[in-house]
C-alpha positions in Angstrom: 12.2 -19.0 -16.4 11.7 -15.6 -14.1 11.5 -13.2 -17.2 8.9 -15.6 -18.9 6.5 -15.3 -16.0 6.7 -12.2 -15.4 6.0 -11.9 -19.9 2.8 -13.9 -19.4 1.8 -11.6 -15.9 2.2 -8.6 -17.7 0.4 -10.1 -21.3 3.1 -8.8 -23.9 3.9 -11.1 -27.2 7.5 -9.7 -27.1 9.2 -8.7 -24.1 11.0 -5.9 -24.6 13.5 -3.4 -22.7 10.6 -1.3 -21.7 8.1 -3.5 -20.1 11.0 -5.0 -17.6 10.7 -2.1 -14.8 6.9 -3.6 -14.8 6.5 -6.5 -12.8 2.5 -6.9 -12.7 -0.5 -5.8 -15.0 -2.3 -4.0 -11.8 0.7 -1.8 -11.2 3.9 -2.7 -8.9 3.6 -2.3 -5.7 3.5 1.3 -4.1 4.1 2.8 -0.6 1.3 4.2 1.3 1.4 7.5 2.8 2.8 10.7 2.7 7.3 10.8 3.5 6.5 11.8 7.2 3.9 8.4 6.9 6.7 6.4 6.1 9.1 7.5 8.8 6.6 6.8 11.3 6.4 2.9 9.9 9.5 2.9 9.2 11.0 3.9 13.1 8.3 1.4 14.3 9.6 -1.2 12.0 13.5 -0.7 13.3 12.2 -0.3 17.0 10.6 -3.7 16.8 13.4 -5.3 14.4 15.7 -5.3 17.5 17.2 -3.5 20.4 20.4 -1.9 18.1 18.2 -0.9 15.0 15.9 1.0 17.4 18.8 2.7 19.3 20.3 3.6 15.3 16.6 4.4 13.9 15.9 6.9 17.5 19.8 8.5 17.1 19.6 9.6 13.4 15.9 10.8 13.6 16.9 13.0 16.6 19.9 14.7 14.7 18.2 14.9 11.6 20.4 12.9 9.5 17.8 11.7 7.0 17.8 14.3 3.8 15.2 12.3 1.6 12.4 14.5 1.1 12.7 15.9 -3.0 12.7 19.9 -3.6 13.1 21.9 -6.3 17.0 22.1 -7.3 18.0 19.6 -5.0 20.9 16.8 -6.4 19.3 14.0 -7.6 20.4 10.2 -6.8 20.7 8.3 -3.4 23.3 7.7 -1.2 24.6 6.7 2.6 27.8 8.5 4.5 29.1 9.1 7.6 30.6 12.1 9.6 33.1 10.7 11.3 33.6 13.7 13.6 30.4 13.6 14.5 30.2 9.0 15.1 27.3 9.7 12.5 25.8 8.0 9.5 23.8 10.2 7.2 21.4 9.3 4.4 20.6 11.3 1.2 17.7 10.7 -1.4 15.1 11.8 -3.3 11.1 10.3 -2.3 8.9 9.8 -5.1 6.4 7.7 -4.2 7.3 4.5 -5.5 9.0 1.5 -3.9 12.0 3.2 -4.0 11.4 4.9 -0.9 11.6 1.7 1.2 14.5 0.8 -0.6 16.1 4.4 0.8 14.9 3.3 4.2 16.5 -0.7 4.2 19.7 -0.4 1.6 20.9 3.0 2.7 19.8 2.7 5.8 21.3 -0.8 6.6 24.7 1.0 5.4 23.7 3.8 8.0 23.4 1.6 10.1 26.7 -0.7 9.7 28.5 2.6 10.2 26.6 3.6 13.4 27.6 0.3 14.6 31.6 0.4 13.5 31.4 4.4 14.5 33.5 3.5 18.4 36.5 2.5 16.4 39.8 4.4 17.5 40.9 3.5 13.8 39.5 4.7 10.9 39.6 1.6 8.4 38.4 -0.1 10.8 34.8 1.5 10.8 34.3 0.3 7.4 35.3 -2.8 5.4 35.7 -3.2 1.8 32.6 -2.3 -0.5 31.7 -5.8 -1.3 30.9 -6.2 2.2 29.4 -3.0 3.0 26.9 -3.7 0.4 26.5 -6.9 2.2 24.8 -5.0 5.5 22.8 -3.5 3.0 21.3 -5.4 0.4 21.2 -8.3 3.5 18.8 -5.1 5.5 16.3 -5.7 2.4 16.1 -8.6 3.5 15.7 -9.0 7.1 12.9 -6.4 6.8 10.8 -8.4 5.4 8.0 -9.0 7.6 7.2 -5.4 7.8 6.8 -4.6 4.8 2.4 -4.9 4.9 3.4 -1.1 7.0 4.1 0.3 4.1 2.6 -1.6 0.9 -0.3 -2.7 3.4 -1.8 -4.9 0.8 0.3 -4.5 -1.8 3.1 -6.2 0.7 3.2 -9.8 -1.1 3.8 -8.2 -4.6 6.7 -6.5 -3.0 8.5 -9.2 -2.0 7.7 -11.0 -4.8 9.4 -8.5 -7.2 12.2 -7.9 -4.9 13.4 -11.7 -4.7 12.9 -12.3 -8.5 14.5 -8.9 -9.2 17.6 -10.1 -6.9 18.2 -13.1 -9.0 17.7 -11.6 -12.2 20.0 -8.4 -11.5 23.1 -11.0 -11.1 22.9 -12.2 -14.6 22.5 -8.2 -15.3 25.8 -7.5 -12.8 27.8 -10.0 -14.7 27.5 -8.3 -17.8 28.5 -5.3 -16.6 32.0 -6.8 -15.4 32.3 -9.3 -18.0 32.2 -6.4 -20.2 34.9 -4.4 -18.4 37.2 -7.0 -18.8 36.5 -7.6 -22.0 37.5 -3.7 -23.1 40.0 -3.3 -20.5 42.1 -6.2 -22.2 41.5 -5.0 -25.4 41.9 -0.9 -25.4 42.6 -1.1 -28.9 38.9 -1.8 -30.0 36.9 0.5 -31.9 33.3 2.2 -30.5 31.8 -0.6 -33.2 33.8 -3.5 -31.6 33.1 -2.3 -28.5 29.5 -2.2 -28.9 29.3 -5.6 -30.3 30.9 -6.9 -27.3 27.9 -5.9 -25.1 25.8 -7.1 -27.8 26.6 -10.4 -27.3 27.1 -10.4 -23.6 23.6 -9.4 -23.4 22.6 -11.6 -25.8 24.2 -14.9 -23.7 22.8 -13.4 -20.8 19.5 -11.6 -20.7 18.2 -13.5 -23.9 15.1 -12.8 -22.7 15.5 -9.1 -23.6 14.0 -7.2 -26.5 15.4 -3.8 -28.0 14.0 -4.0 -31.8 13.2 -0.8 -33.0 15.0 1.2 -30.2 18.1 2.2 -32.3 20.6 2.9 -29.3 20.1 -0.3 -27.5 19.9 -2.1 -30.5 23.5 -0.9 -31.5 24.9 -2.4 -28.4 25.3 1.3 -26.4 23.0 0.0 -23.7 26.5 0.0 -21.1 26.5 3.8 -21.5 23.6 3.9 -19.3 25.9 2.4 -16.6 27.4 4.7 -14.5 30.0 2.8 -12.7 31.5 1.8 -15.9 32.9 5.3 -16.2 33.2 6.6 -12.4 33.8 3.5 -10.9 35.7 0.9 -12.9 34.9 -2.9 -11.8 33.1 -1.9 -9.1 29.5 -3.4 -10.2 31.1 -7.2 -9.3 30.8 -6.3 -5.5 27.1 -6.1 -6.3 26.9 -9.1 -7.1 29.3 -10.9 -4.7 27.0 -8.9 -2.1 23.5 -9.6 -3.4 24.6 -13.7 -2.9 25.7 -13.1 0.5 22.2 -11.2 1.1 20.2 -14.2 -0.3 22.2 -16.5 1.7 21.0 -14.4 4.9 17.1 -14.6 3.6 17.5 -18.4 2.9 18.4 -19.0 6.5 16.1 -16.3 7.9 13.0 -18.2 6.0 14.1 -21.0 8.7 15.2 -19.3 11.4 14.6 -15.5 11.3 16.7 -14.6 14.6 20.1 -16.8 14.4 19.9 -15.3 11.5 19.9 -11.4 12.2 22.2 -12.5 14.8 24.3 -13.9 12.3 23.9 -10.5 10.2 25.3 -8.5 13.4 27.7 -10.2 14.3 29.2 -9.6 11.3 28.2 -5.8 10.8 29.9 -5.4 14.4 33.4 -6.5 13.0 33.2 -3.2 11.0 36.5 -3.4 8.6 38.2 -5.7 11.2 38.6 -8.4 8.2 38.6 -9.3 4.7 35.2 -10.2 2.8 35.9 -13.7 3.0 36.9 -13.3 6.4 34.3 -11.7 7.3 31.5 -14.0 5.8 33.1 -17.3 7.0 32.5 -15.2 11.0 29.1 -14.9 9.7 28.5 -18.8 9.2 28.0 -18.5 5.4 29.6 -19.9 2.6 31.4 -17.2 0.5 30.5 -16.8 -2.9 33.5 -17.6 -4.9 33.0 -21.4 -3.7 31.5 -23.3 -6.6 27.9 -23.8 -5.2 27.2 -20.7 -3.2 25.1 -19.3 -5.3 23.2 -22.2 -7.0 22.4 -23.0 -3.7 20.6 -20.2 -2.7 19.3 -19.7 -6.6 17.4 -22.9 -5.9 16.0 -22.0 -2.5 14.6 -18.7 -3.8 13.6 -20.2 -7.1 11.9 -22.9 -5.6 10.0 -20.3 -3.3 9.1 -18.4 -6.0 7.2 -21.4 -7.4 5.4 -21.8 -4.7 4.4 -18.6 -4.2 0.1 -17.9 -4.4 0.2 -15.9 -7.5 -3.6 -15.1 -6.4 -1.9 -12.4 -4.1 0.1 -10.7 -6.8 -3.4 -9.3 -9.4 
């Protein structure tokens, strides 16, 4: 349904792979202002969000721990890491004038914030939980910063929120394909390249039936998986994003009812660092484990209703 609505919004007869990134016929939401302004607004956002985030943002800016301005010869990509000797996080990215710039200030800063809160644990393994828990920190921060999106997108903030939430839902089937594909090919190492490509084609047809790759030989042939570097660099990691996205959606759903209570749950979990397992951390926040049969179904239903009830006139 979400992708059919997108197809209607952008007015195409056949929803092609290259149509997928375009959310609105008038264009996707774009942040306003130069990087310096974005950082100024980011500082305002985190100073208003909580005392913990205000302290964190001041620390990051005072110590020049963001390297996000694009320049000639700079490596591509974006990430957050830690500098344990200095008890400091560090964020690397390349601003390019898209909504991805704001994602750096929410997603990657979410990772960095978690690292900052856990920096004083004497046992180094306690400073960071397992990877799927780390992604909760970042993906949830994306939603907790919603009330300040007007600082960056102004009149387009509603477009950003709509695309963000719908994208969070439609990402999960794709993430599932990536994981499912790896299980199959690792269980059958004798498969030929053509057989592996057929596996991807079958999974894509099952989980993403809306996507058309006609006339695009590389993708039509079942090679899409070769674009997902995690399959090569971090086998079986991708499902962690799906688990974390489900928990982040739980935080989002609760924040729509009681923002402060939901945020306090997030702070409680994040301050625990890596002192518990993924399921233990989720339970400590009073949330439902994604491994529970109904967990994803519940939050997906709430998110879907939010999207259905959204004033579509704001998306023009």
